[in-house]
C-alpha positions as CSV (number, residue, x, y, z in Angstrom):
1,M,80.8,85.1,140.9
2,A,80.6,83.5,137.8
3,D,82.1,85.7,134.9
4,K,79.3,87.4,133.0
5,P,79.1,88.6,129.4
6,A,79.6,92.2,128.6
7,G,79.9,94.4,125.5
8,N,79.0,92.3,122.4
9,E,78.7,89.0,124.2
10,W,75.4,90.0,126.2
11,L,74.1,91.7,123.3
12,K,74.3,88.6,121.2
13,A,72.8,86.6,124.4
14,H,70.2,89.2,125.0
15,F,68.9,89.1,121.3
16,G,69.7,85.7,120.8
17,L,72.1,86.0,117.9
18,I,73.5,82.8,118.4
19,N,75.7,82.5,115.0
20,Y,77.8,85.7,115.4
21,S,81.3,85.1,116.7
22,F,83.6,88.1,117.9
23,T,87.4,88.6,117.6
24,H,87.4,90.0,121.4
25,S,84.8,88.7,123.7
26,S,84.3,90.5,127.2
27,Y,83.2,89.5,130.5
28,I,82.9,90.4,134.1
29,G,84.4,88.5,136.9
30,N,86.6,88.8,140.4
31,N,89.9,87.6,138.1
32,E,91.0,89.6,135.7
33,S,92.2,87.8,132.5
34,I,93.2,87.6,129.1
35,K,93.4,84.4,126.9
36,L,93.7,83.7,123.0
37,T,91.3,80.8,122.1
38,S,91.7,77.6,119.8
39,R,90.2,79.7,117.0
40,G,92.6,82.7,117.6
41,N,89.7,85.3,119.2
42,I,90.5,87.0,122.3
43,E,88.5,86.3,125.5
44,Q,89.0,88.9,128.1
45,V,87.7,88.9,131.8
46,Y,87.6,92.6,133.8
47,G,86.9,93.4,137.2
48,P,84.0,94.4,139.1
49,R,84.8,98.1,138.5
50,Y,84.2,97.5,134.7
51,A,80.8,96.3,135.1
52,V,77.8,98.1,133.5
53,A,75.7,100.0,135.3
54,R,72.5,99.1,133.8
55,D,71.8,96.0,131.8
56,T,70.4,97.8,128.9
57,P,71.3,97.0,125.2
58,L,72.6,100.8,124.7
59,D,74.9,100.4,128.0
60,H,76.4,97.7,126.5
61,I,77.0,98.9,123.1
62,E,79.0,101.7,124.6
63,F,81.0,98.8,126.5
64,A,81.3,97.1,123.4
65,L,82.7,100.4,121.8
66,K,85.0,100.9,124.5
67,Y,86.6,97.5,124.8
68,D,85.5,95.3,122.2
69,D,86.3,94.9,118.4
70,L,84.1,97.0,116.3
71,S,81.7,94.8,114.4
72,L,79.4,96.6,111.4
73,D,77.6,93.5,110.6
74,F,76.9,92.7,114.2
75,F,75.9,96.3,115.2
76,K,73.8,96.5,112.2
77,E,71.6,93.3,113.3
78,V,71.6,94.9,116.9
79,F,70.1,98.2,115.8
80,K,67.2,96.4,114.0
81,R,66.1,95.3,117.5
82,I,66.2,98.4,119.4
83,G,63.7,101.2,118.6
84,T,64.7,104.9,117.8
85,E,62.7,106.0,121.1
86,E,65.1,104.2,123.2
87,I,68.2,105.3,121.2
88,N,66.7,108.7,121.1
89,A,66.4,108.7,125.0
90,F,70.1,107.7,125.6
91,I,71.5,110.1,123.5
92,A,69.8,113.0,124.9
93,D,71.3,112.4,128.2
94,T,74.8,113.2,126.8
95,P,73.9,114.6,123.5
96,S,77.5,115.6,123.0
97,G,79.0,112.7,125.0
98,R,81.7,110.5,122.7
99,Y,80.0,107.4,122.9
100,A,76.5,108.8,122.4
101,R,77.8,110.5,119.5
102,K,79.3,107.3,117.6
103,I,76.3,105.5,118.6
104,G,74.1,108.4,117.0
105,F,76.4,108.3,113.7
106,L,76.5,104.0,113.6
107,Y,72.7,104.0,113.8
108,E,72.0,105.9,111.1
109,F,75.2,105.1,108.5
110,L,74.1,101.2,108.9
111,S,70.1,101.5,109.4
112,G,69.6,104.7,107.1
113,T,67.0,105.8,109.6
114,Q,67.8,109.8,110.8
115,L,67.5,110.0,114.7
116,K,65.3,112.6,116.1
117,M,68.1,115.1,117.8
118,G,66.6,117.0,120.8
119,K,69.9,119.3,121.4
120,E,72.5,120.2,119.0
121,V,75.8,117.8,119.2
122,K,78.8,120.7,120.0
123,G,82.4,119.8,121.0
124,N,85.4,119.1,118.9
125,Y,85.2,116.3,116.4
126,I,86.2,112.8,117.2
127,D,87.5,110.0,115.2
128,L,85.0,107.2,114.4
129,L,87.5,104.6,114.7
130,E,90.7,104.5,117.0
131,P,94.1,104.9,114.6
132,E,96.1,103.3,117.1
133,K,93.4,100.0,116.9
134,Y,92.1,99.9,113.5
135,I,93.5,101.0,109.8
136,T,91.5,104.1,108.9
137,G,90.6,105.4,105.9
138,Q,90.5,109.2,104.5
139,V,88.6,111.3,106.8
140,V,84.9,112.7,106.0
141,K,83.6,115.2,108.7
142,N,80.2,114.3,109.6
143,V,78.6,117.7,110.8
144,R,75.6,116.6,112.5
145,W,77.3,114.4,114.9
146,R,80.8,115.8,115.0
147,I,82.5,112.6,113.9
148,N,85.3,112.3,111.7
149,D,84.1,109.1,109.5
150,N,87.6,107.6,109.0
151,L,86.0,104.1,107.8
152,L,87.6,102.4,104.7
153,G,84.5,102.2,102.9
154,T,80.9,103.6,102.5
155,I,77.6,102.1,103.4
156,D,77.6,99.9,100.3
157,F,80.6,98.3,101.2
158,C,82.8,99.0,104.2
159,P,85.6,96.2,105.5
160,M,87.3,96.4,108.9
161,I,91.1,95.7,109.3
162,R,92.2,95.7,112.8
163,R,95.8,96.9,113.7
164,T,96.8,93.8,115.5
165,K,100.8,93.4,116.5
166,S,101.3,90.9,113.7
167,L,99.9,92.8,111.4
168,S,101.8,96.2,112.3
169,E,105.1,94.2,112.6
170,L,104.6,93.0,109.1
171,L,103.8,96.3,107.8
172,E,107.3,98.0,109.1
173,K,109.0,95.7,106.9
174,D,110.3,97.5,103.6
175,V,109.4,95.8,100.2
176,K,111.2,98.2,98.5
177,Q,114.5,97.7,100.5
178,S,114.0,93.9,99.5
179,I,113.7,94.2,96.4
180,E,116.9,96.7,96.2
181,G,118.8,94.0,98.2
182,L,118.1,91.2,95.8
183,K,118.8,93.5,92.8
184,N,122.2,94.1,94.4
185,E,123.0,90.4,95.3
186,F,122.4,89.3,91.7
187,P,124.1,90.4,88.3
188,E,121.6,93.2,86.3
189,E,121.2,90.2,83.7
190,V,120.2,87.6,85.9
191,F,117.6,90.0,87.6
192,R,116.0,91.5,84.0
193,R,115.7,87.9,82.6
194,A,114.0,86.4,86.0
195,A,111.5,89.6,86.1
196,A,110.6,88.3,82.5
197,Y,110.2,84.6,83.6
198,L,108.2,85.7,86.4
199,Y,105.4,87.1,84.7
200,T,105.0,83.6,82.8
201,K,105.3,81.9,86.1
202,E,102.7,84.4,88.0
203,S,100.6,83.6,85.1
204,K,100.6,80.1,85.3
205,S,100.5,79.3,88.7
206,S,97.0,81.7,88.6
207,Y,95.7,79.2,86.1
208,E,97.1,76.1,88.4
209,I,95.5,77.3,91.2
210,E,91.7,76.8,89.9
211,K,93.3,73.7,88.3
212,E,93.0,75.3,84.9
213,K,95.2,74.4,81.6
214,P,94.5,77.3,79.6
215,S,95.5,77.3,75.8
216,T,98.4,79.3,74.9
217,D,96.7,82.6,73.6
218,R,94.5,82.9,76.9
219,M,98.2,82.4,78.8
220,E,99.5,85.2,76.7
221,R,96.9,87.8,77.1
222,F,97.1,87.4,80.8
223,I,100.7,87.8,80.8
224,L,100.0,90.7,78.7
225,L,97.4,91.9,81.2
226,L,99.9,91.6,84.1
227,T,102.8,93.4,82.4
228,R,100.2,96.4,82.5
229,A,99.6,96.2,86.1
230,G,99.7,99.7,87.8
231,A,98.7,101.7,84.5
232,R,95.7,103.0,86.1
233,P,94.2,104.4,89.5
234,M,92.4,101.6,91.2
235,A,89.2,103.4,91.1
236,E,89.5,103.1,87.1
237,V,90.3,99.6,87.4
238,L,87.2,98.8,89.4
239,S,84.7,100.4,86.8
240,K,82.2,97.9,85.5
241,E,83.4,98.3,81.7
242,N,87.2,97.7,82.5
243,L,86.4,94.8,84.7
244,I,84.8,93.2,81.8
245,Q,87.2,93.8,79.8
246,F,89.6,92.4,81.9
247,Q,87.6,89.2,82.4
248,N,86.7,89.0,78.7
249,I,90.7,88.9,78.2
250,I,91.6,85.9,80.6
251,V,88.5,83.5,80.4
252,D,87.4,81.3,77.7
253,P,85.1,83.3,75.2
254,R,82.3,81.2,75.8
255,Y,82.2,82.4,79.3
256,A,83.0,86.0,78.6
257,A,80.9,88.7,80.7
258,A,78.5,91.3,79.1
259,E,77.8,92.2,82.6
260,F,78.3,91.4,86.4
261,R,76.2,88.6,87.3
262,G,72.5,88.2,87.7
263,F,71.9,84.7,89.0
264,Q,73.3,83.0,92.6
265,N,76.2,81.3,92.3
266,Y,78.6,79.3,94.8
267,V,81.7,77.6,95.3
268,G,81.5,73.9,96.1
269,E,82.4,70.4,94.9
270,T,80.1,67.4,94.3
271,L,81.2,64.1,96.1
272,P,81.3,60.6,95.3
273,N,77.7,60.2,96.0
274,Y,77.0,63.3,93.5
275,H,76.2,65.3,96.7
276,T,77.1,68.4,96.3
277,L,79.0,70.5,99.2
278,L,78.9,74.0,99.3
279,H,82.0,75.8,100.3
280,Y,80.8,79.2,99.9
281,I,77.6,80.8,98.6
282,C,78.5,84.3,97.0
283,P,76.2,87.7,97.7
284,P,73.1,87.3,96.1
285,P,72.8,88.9,92.7
286,T,70.7,91.7,93.8
287,M,73.8,92.9,95.8
288,V,76.5,92.7,93.5
289,N,76.0,96.1,91.8
290,T,75.6,98.1,95.1
291,L,78.8,96.0,96.6
292,M,81.0,96.4,93.3
293,D,79.7,100.3,93.7
294,G,80.8,100.2,97.2
295,L,84.4,98.7,96.4
296,K,85.1,101.2,93.8
297,Q,84.1,103.9,96.5
298,A,86.8,102.5,99.0
299,A,89.1,103.5,96.4
300,E,88.5,106.9,97.5
301,K,88.5,106.2,101.1
302,T,91.4,104.3,101.1
303,S,93.8,107.0,99.3
304,G,97.0,107.0,101.4
305,V,96.4,103.9,103.1
306,D,99.4,101.2,103.0
307,S,99.6,99.4,99.7
308,I,99.7,96.0,101.1
309,I,96.5,97.0,103.1
310,K,94.9,98.2,99.9
311,A,95.9,95.2,97.7
312,A,94.1,92.8,100.5
313,L,91.0,95.1,100.8
314,F,90.3,95.1,97.1
315,A,91.8,91.9,96.0
316,F,90.1,89.8,98.7
317,G,86.9,91.9,98.6
318,F,86.3,91.3,95.1
319,V,86.8,87.8,95.1
320,F,84.3,87.3,98.0
321,I,81.9,89.5,96.1
322,H,82.3,87.1,93.0
323,P,80.7,89.5,90.4
324,F,81.5,87.1,87.5
325,E,80.8,83.7,86.5
326,D,84.4,82.8,85.7
327,G,87.9,84.4,86.2
328,N,87.0,86.0,89.7
329,G,90.2,84.3,91.2
330,R,92.3,85.2,88.7
331,L,91.2,88.9,88.6
332,H,91.4,88.9,92.6
333,R,95.0,87.8,92.2
334,F,95.8,90.1,89.1
335,M,94.9,93.4,91.7
336,I,97.5,92.5,94.0
337,H,99.9,93.5,91.3
338,D,98.1,96.3,90.1
339,I,98.2,97.9,93.4
340,L,101.8,97.3,94.6
341,V,102.8,98.5,91.1
342,H,100.5,101.2,91.1
343,D,101.6,102.6,94.3
344,G,105.4,102.2,93.4
345,L,105.8,99.7,96.0
346,V,106.9,97.2,93.0
347,P,108.4,99.0,90.2
348,Q,106.9,98.8,86.8
349,G,108.1,95.7,84.9
350,L,108.9,93.7,88.0
351,I,106.5,91.1,89.4
352,I,106.1,89.6,92.9
353,P,104.8,85.8,92.2
354,V,102.6,85.6,95.0
355,S,100.4,83.4,93.1
356,A,103.4,80.9,92.6
357,H,104.1,81.1,96.8
358,M,100.1,80.5,97.1
359,L,100.3,77.6,94.5
360,N,103.2,75.8,96.6
361,N,101.4,76.3,99.9
362,I,97.8,75.8,98.8
363,N,96.5,74.6,101.8
364,E,97.1,78.2,103.7
365,Y,95.7,79.8,100.6
366,D,92.4,77.7,100.8
367,Q,92.5,78.1,104.9
368,I,92.5,82.2,104.4
369,L,89.7,81.8,102.2
370,E,87.9,79.4,104.6
371,T,88.7,81.9,107.4
372,Y,85.9,84.5,105.6
373,S,83.8,81.8,104.3
374,K,83.0,79.3,107.3
375,P,81.2,81.8,109.5
376,L,79.1,82.7,106.6
377,M,78.2,78.8,106.2
378,Q,77.0,78.8,109.9
379,R,74.8,81.9,109.1
380,I,73.5,81.3,106.0
381,N,69.9,79.5,105.3
382,Y,69.6,78.2,101.7
383,S,68.1,75.8,99.5
384,L,69.5,73.7,97.1
385,S,67.4,72.1,94.2
386,E,68.0,68.9,92.1
387,T,69.5,71.2,89.1
388,G,71.8,72.5,91.8
389,E,70.4,75.8,91.9
390,V,71.3,77.6,95.5
391,T,68.7,80.0,96.8
392,I,69.5,82.2,100.1
393,N,66.2,82.2,102.3
394,N,67.6,84.7,104.7
395,A,69.5,87.1,102.5
396,D,68.7,90.3,104.7
397,E,70.3,88.5,107.9
398,V,73.4,87.9,106.2
399,A,73.4,91.1,104.0
400,G,75.7,92.9,106.7
401,Y,78.5,90.1,106.2
402,Y,78.8,90.5,102.9
403,R,78.8,94.3,103.1
404,Y,80.9,94.7,106.0
405,P,83.8,91.9,106.6
406,D,86.7,91.9,108.9
407,L,89.5,91.6,106.3
408,T,92.5,91.2,109.1
409,P,93.3,87.7,108.4
410,Q,93.3,88.3,105.0
411,A,95.4,91.5,105.3
412,I,97.8,89.6,107.8
413,Y,98.2,86.5,105.1
414,L,98.8,88.6,102.3
415,A,101.6,90.9,103.9
416,E,103.5,87.1,104.8
417,T,102.7,86.2,101.4
418,I,104.5,89.0,100.1
419,H,107.3,89.4,102.4
420,A,107.8,85.2,102.2
421,T,107.8,85.6,98.3
422,L,111.0,87.8,98.4
423,K,112.2,86.2,101.1
424,E,112.3,82.5,99.7
425,D,110.7,82.5,96.0
426,M,112.3,85.1,94.2
427,P,115.9,84.6,95.4
428,A,115.8,80.9,94.9
429,E,114.6,81.7,91.0
430,L,117.5,84.4,90.8
431,L,119.7,81.8,92.1
432,F,118.4,79.2,89.9
433,L,119.2,81.1,86.8
434,L,122.5,82.1,88.1
435,R,123.6,78.3,88.6
436,Y,121.7,77.7,85.3
437,D,124.6,80.2,83.6
438,E,127.2,78.4,85.5
439,A,126.2,75.0,84.4
440,K,125.7,76.3,80.9
441,R,129.3,77.3,80.8
442,E,130.8,74.3,82.1
443,I,128.8,71.9,80.2
444,Q,130.2,73.7,77.2
445,K,133.5,73.6,78.4
446,I,133.2,69.8,77.8
447,V,131.5,69.5,74.6
448,D,131.2,72.9,72.6
449,M,127.5,71.8,71.3
450,P,124.9,74.1,69.6
451,D,122.8,76.1,72.3
452,K,119.9,74.2,72.0
453,D,121.2,71.0,72.7
454,I,123.2,72.5,75.6
455,N,119.7,73.7,77.0
456,W,117.7,70.3,76.3
457,M,121.0,68.8,78.3
458,L,120.1,70.9,81.3
459,I,116.4,70.6,81.3
460,F,116.7,67.0,81.2
461,L,119.2,67.0,83.9
462,H,117.1,69.1,86.0
463,Q,113.8,67.2,85.8
464,N,115.9,64.2,86.7
465,K,117.3,65.7,89.6
466,G,120.9,65.8,88.3
467,I,121.1,62.2,86.6
468,F,120.8,61.8,83.0
469,P,118.1,59.8,82.1
470,K,118.5,56.8,80.0
471,R,115.9,57.2,77.9
472,R,117.3,60.3,76.5
473,R,120.4,58.7,75.3
474,A,119.4,58.3,71.8
475,E,118.8,62.2,71.3
476,F,122.3,62.5,72.4
477,A,124.0,59.9,69.9
478,K,127.2,62.2,69.2
479,L,127.8,62.2,72.6
480,T,130.4,59.3,74.3
481,D,129.1,58.0,78.1
482,G,131.9,59.6,79.6
483,E,131.2,63.3,78.5
484,I,127.7,62.6,79.5
485,S,129.2,61.4,82.7
486,V,131.3,64.3,83.2
487,M,128.4,66.8,82.3
488,Q,126.4,65.4,84.8
489,E,128.5,65.5,87.2
490,A,129.6,69.4,86.8
491,Y,125.6,69.8,86.7
492,R,125.5,68.3,90.3
493,K,128.4,70.3,91.2
494,V,127.1,73.7,90.5
495,Y,123.5,73.1,91.9
496,E,124.9,71.3,95.0
497,I,123.3,68.5,94.5
498,M,125.0,65.6,96.8
C-alpha cells in the first residue's frame, strides 16, 4: 500500500494548511524507514501496527504528540478548526489519560477557552514536554489537568527548542574549560590586553554586520555597554525602560526610541529596478508589547536552563520581534554577551567576540536568520504600497508563528559559533599579540627607534603582508634600505610568512 500521512501531515492535509512545514513528518506504510530530507527535516514511515484506528483530528493529534515534534503554532491553527464539543467528547473517553490531558491543556493554553470537564482528572502529574526530547523550563503545576507545564515561555511568547543529537553534543562542550585553556596557554599580560582589545573588535564587528560606520562616541558608548554586560538579571534587562535606554545609547540620536515601535516594519532591500524585495516582515505593531512581555516572562521560566540556550532564546527571540526602528541587531548580539557573563559562563571583564565570527562567516549568519524568515514569507499575505508601507493581511493566521517559534536551529548555530570563536578566533588574536610583542623586540634590536615608530612599522608590514610598502619610505627617512630589509625579514620570520 502507498504510504499514508499520519499525525501532523494528516492534519495538514485534512484542514488544507498547505503552507506549514514540519521538522518531523510521519507516514504509515508496509516498510518502516527514516530519512533526512534536503531541507533538513525527518520523514519517517511507521509500520501498519502504528496505524491510527480512527481518521479523526483528535486521534491524529494524539499520534502527533506521541511521534511528531510539537509545533504550538500549528496546533493553534488546528484547534481553531475543531469544535469544543468534539474535544470534550474525546477527553471524556479517558479523562485521566496522558494524551487526553495534554490535549486539554494545550487547547486551553493556545485558544484561551476553557473546556467543560465531565470528570475530575486524577493521577500523578505528567510532564507536558519530554525532557529527553525538548529543552524544558521551570515547572508550573497545572492542577486542572495535572500537567507539569515545563514550556520555555507563556501564552504571549513560547519558543520550542528540540534536544537534537547535535545540540546535545554541543552543550556537553565546556566553555569555561576552553577559556581556562586559553588563559593557561598564553601569558597573563597578553590575555589581559587581548580581552581589552576584543571589546573594541566586537563593537566594530557588530556595526559592520549592519554595514554601519558609527561615530567615535557611538562606538565608545557601545563598548561601555558591552563592558557592563551581566550586571543585571535578564528580566531586568528586558524591561521596556532598560531596552529603550540601551537602544538610545547605541543609535544615532535622531533614531532614538521613546517607546517600542507603533508601526509596521520589515527587513528588505531595493533592487536596481527600484522594486522592494522583502526578506522578513516583523510582527505587527499590535503584537509587539505582548511579545516583549512574553519574552520578559520567559526569563523566569528559563531559570536554570543552559546559558547558551538562554542566550539563543532571548537574543534571537528579541531580533525576530524587532521592537525598534534601529538598533535591534546590535542589542540582539549584546544580549548574547549579557547572558553568558551574567550566568558566569564567561568571566566578568572578558568577551567572546561572536560578532567578529559572524562577520567573518556572514553567509552562515544570514542563513540562520533566513531559516526563521523564509517559512514566514511563504505563509504571510501582505500588501506593499507605493510609498513602501507594508500591511499584513492575514495577521491572525501568522500570529502563532511569531509567538511560538522553533528556535532549535538558532540554538545550534549559536553554540557552534561560541565554540568556533573559542577554538579559532580568540587563539588567533592571542597568537597575533604574542607575535606582535616578539616582532617589536626584534625590530628594536635592529634599530632602537621610538615606540611610536616601531608600532607604525609593524602596522605597515602587517597591512602589506610582511612587505614594507614603498609609498611609506619617506616616513622612515632615518632608516637605511638595509635596516628596513632586515626588519622586514624579522617580521616575516616571527609571523611565519613564507
